Phi, psi and omega in degrees: 000326179295318182292322176299314187291322178295322178293331180281312184290318180309312179294320176295324176295315180297313177300323173296320175296315180298318179297320176297316182300321181293319177300311176301313177303309178304319178294317181292327177294318176299311177303323176294321176297321181287326178304315184289317177302317182299317174305305185298334181255001184051037185272095181283330185297307178294329189284334174296338182286333183270314188282132180305127192297333180229352187228083184219141173221134180244125180246107184286172179298339176268003176087357175291146179251142175233137171285180183302309185300311180300317176296316181292329176295316180291326185298326184298336180223028184292327188244129174225115190298331180295320179270339177227077187294339180226135173208119187235142177259134183220165166056042184281131185236134173243125177237128181244134176235088176062250184254021173229141179214152176243136176248113180248124176206176185237137168241150177246143177209159167240120188235154173278124180213129176053037173091356184217165182278135173230148176261155180202162175230148177229133172260134177230151176235127180249133173250132184239151173231148179254119182232123183050040175080002183246139175268125173237141175285120176254347176202143175234132171233129178250141170229121175283134180270123180281145182265000000 
């Protein structure tokens, strides 16, 4: 009887877990899209909703570290369409580990450099934690891909 009960309960538990994982992945993909929209619009109000309020670290392509306040100040004017006329998001991967998740993706851009336009790619990893049912970004790391 115990084994029959286990055979009945285990698939239900597995389906519930898969359903939650799917919900979390969908939520994180949506947050990632909003993250990019915030960048393209220099939207600090919406971006403040994504970034963890007290526990955040940014690691730039040069290896420099910024705390939350420094990062948000830079975010307010980080994108300028005249200097970066094209910016595209590609290859988004979401990896969930209980209440922690990684988003790994690649962006392609065209930037003004030394009086001409150059193309480039950046791979980024955003680290999220889930607190009180909400996903918040606690770390961003950017790596410029050499051409």
